[in-house]
N, C-alpha and C positions, 0 to 999 in steps of 0.2 A: 600402278597397283598400290592400294593403301595398306595401312597397318592392319585394318580388319580383315581385308581380303587375304593378306599374307598369313595371318594367324588362322584363318579358316582353312587355307590350303595345307598348313602344317598339321592342323588337327585332323583333317579328312585323310591326309597321308598316313598319319600315325594309325588311324582306325584301319586303313586298308593294310598296312604293313604288319600290325601287331594283333589286331582283334579279330579280323575275319580270316577264317581258315576254310577257304572254298577252292575247289579245283575246277577251273573252267576249261582246262586243256589248252586252248589257244592264247589265253591271257593269264599272265602271272600277276596276281594282285599285290604280292609283296614288292614287286619291281615298280608297279603303278604307285604303290604308296610311298616308296623312297623317292621316286621322281617328283610326286606332288610335294613332299616335304622339302626337297631340295629347291623346288621352284618357289615355295613359300618363304624359305630362308633367303633366297636370292632376292625376291621381292621386298622382304622386310629390310634387308641391308640397304638396297637401293633407295627405298623410301626414307629410311632414317638418314642416309647420306644427303639426299636432297633437302630434307627438313633442316638438317644442321647447316648446310651452306646457305639456305634462305634466311635463317635466323641470325646470321652473324651481324654484329653491329659495329659501326665505325666509332672508334674512340675519338671523341672531340676534346678540344682544349677546355679547361674548366671555365665555367661561366661565372662571372662576377655578378653578384646580386647587390642591389642597394635598396635600403628601406625608404619608402616615401611616406610622408605623413598623410593622414586622411584628408581628402579634399574639403576645403571650407565651403560650406553652403551659405550663400548670401541670405540675410534676413531682411524682409521688408514688411513693415507694419506688423510685427510680432508673428509673422507666418513664415514658413520655410518655403522657398521657391525650389521646385524640384525639376523644372525644365531648364534646359541649357542649350544654347545654339552654338554649334561649332562648324566652322567652315574648313573643310579639309581639301587641299589641292594636291593633285598628283605631281610628283617631281618631273620637271621638264616642260610643264605647261606654263604659259605666261600668266602673270597675275591679273 
């Protein structure tokens, strides 16, 4: 059950418990309202608990950063060469 559904059940239960004054004989709307409010509160607590356990982060060791100068772009005949070829090999593969 999500947060929205839990709040909806709490509101609907409050309406049944406090705002409606009807006598159906076989059904007590006050009890129905309290049951809906308790179900909404239980759903809200459960949802918030699972959201908090899912959002825990692992504290990692501090990361060292180093500043690297801007790459030098080779100049040929007064124009800048913007294409560069790099060969990347995966570790473990022969050369």
